[in-house]
N, C-alpha and C positions, 0 to 999 in steps of 0.2 A: 909830536908823539902824544897820544891821548892816554891819560892814566885811567885805570879801572876805578870805579867808585869804591869808597871805603865800606867795609861791612856795616858800619853804623848807618851810612846813607842808604844802603840797600835795605837794611832793617826798617828804617823809617819809611822808605818808599813802599815796601811790602805792607807795612801797617796801614798806611794811608789808603792804598789800593784795596786792602782787605776790608777796612772800615767802610769804604764806598760800595762794597759788594762786587768789586771787579776781581774775581778770583783768578781769572786767566792772567791778568797783569800781575797780581800778587804772586802767583806761582812762578811767573817768569822772573820777577825780581828775587824771590826766595831762592830760585835755582841758581842764581848768580852769586849767592853767598858762598863762602868757602865751606867745604864739607865739614859737618860737625853738628853739635846739638842745636844751635840756633837755626840752622838751615832745616834740620829735621823737624824741629818744633813748628816752624812756619808751614812746612809742607803738610804736617799732621793737621794743623788747624784748618788749612785750606781744604784738605781732603774731608775732614769732618764737616765743614760748612757745606761741602758739595754732597754730603750724604754717603760718602765712601768710607764706611766704618772700618773695613779691612785694611785699606791703605793708611787710614789715620792711625790705626793701632800699630801697624808696622813702623810708621814714622815716629810715633810716640815711644815705641820700644827702642828704636835706633837713637832717639834723643836721650834716652834714659829718664824719661818723665814717669817716675814711679807712681805718682798720684793718678795720672790718666790711665795708665795700664792697670793699676789696682782697681779702678772703677769698672773696667771691663772684666777683670777677674771676678769681682763681686757679682756682676750680672751673670756671668757664666756659671758660677757656683750654684745658682738656683736651679739650673737645668742640666748641667753637664760637668760633674766634678772632675772627670779625667781631663777635659779640655781646660778647665780652670787651673788644675794642678800643673798641666803642661805649660800653660802661659806663665804661671808663677815661677816655674823653673827657668823659663827663658828670661824673665825679668831679673831673677837672681844672678844668672850668668852674665847678663848685660851690666848689672851694677858691680859685680866683682871685677869686671874688666877695668872699670874706672878707679877702683880702689880708694875712692874718696867718700864713700857713703856706708861705712860699716853699720851704723844704726839702721839704715834702710835695708841693708842686706839681712840683718838680724830679724827685722820685722817681717820681711818677705819670707824668710826661712820659717819663722813661727807661723805665718799665714799658710804656708804650704803644709806645715804640720797639721794645722786645723783641717785643711781640705782632705789630706790623706786619712786622718783619723775619722772624719765623717764618712769616708769611703770604706772604713773598716780595717785599715792597716795600722793598728796601734804600735806595732814594733817600729815601723818606719817613722810614724809620728814621734815616737820617743826619741829616735835619733835626731830628727829635725828640731825638736824642742831643746834637746841637749846642745845641739850646734848653735841655736839662737842664744841660749844662755851662756855659751862660751864666748860668742862674739860680743855680747852685751851682758856681762855678769851682774849688773845692778838693775836689771829689769825684772820686777816682781811678777809681771804677767807671764813671762817666759818660764820663770821658776814654778809658778802655780800650775801652769799647763804641764810642765815636766812632772811635778809631784802627783798631779791627778792621774796622769797616764801611768806612771810607775805604780801607783796604788792599784789601778785597774788591772795591771799585769801581775799583781801579787808581790811587788817589790816594796814591801812596807818600810823597811829601814831607809832605803834610798828616798822614798816618798817623804818620810819624816824629816830627813836631813834637808831636802829641798824646800819643804814647808818652813823649816827654821830659817833657811837662807832667805826665802821670800819675806818672812816676817822681819828679819834683820834689815832688809832693803826698805820695806814699807810696812810698818806695824799696822796701818789702817786696813790693809788688804786681807789679813789673816786673823783668825780668832786667837 
């Protein structure tokens, strides 16, 4: 009876094939990996190397690779805020499924707030900034964004309170 190769061996094989530029063989090896982030990450890298940005993005999202997806969100934000916000929402949903990246969820939630605020929806941005600061209450960036949006909406006392909280977290960031 023949045993299946261990995931480590398939990972090393895919790496070697990828490094040689043999994307077909790398994809075959990566496809034999058990379903999960490692497999998705390899398939994303292969798709990206082949120039298939849509497939690469789908695999990076499946892998939960926030850095790669965030790069695409940043690119989209320059020309299509709605598409960037929709992708940010998909990233947040993906990271919430893992439940092991609360700081990344908070940062993506804050980033979504920035996008929707740029699109003119300050009320939704306020909700998102508030959610980010609840997930990560000691992040001054989230508190400053929350305070600035509260101030722009005429919520002066709440803005003052959140500025004080931001200053307590990091006195260098506020006057």
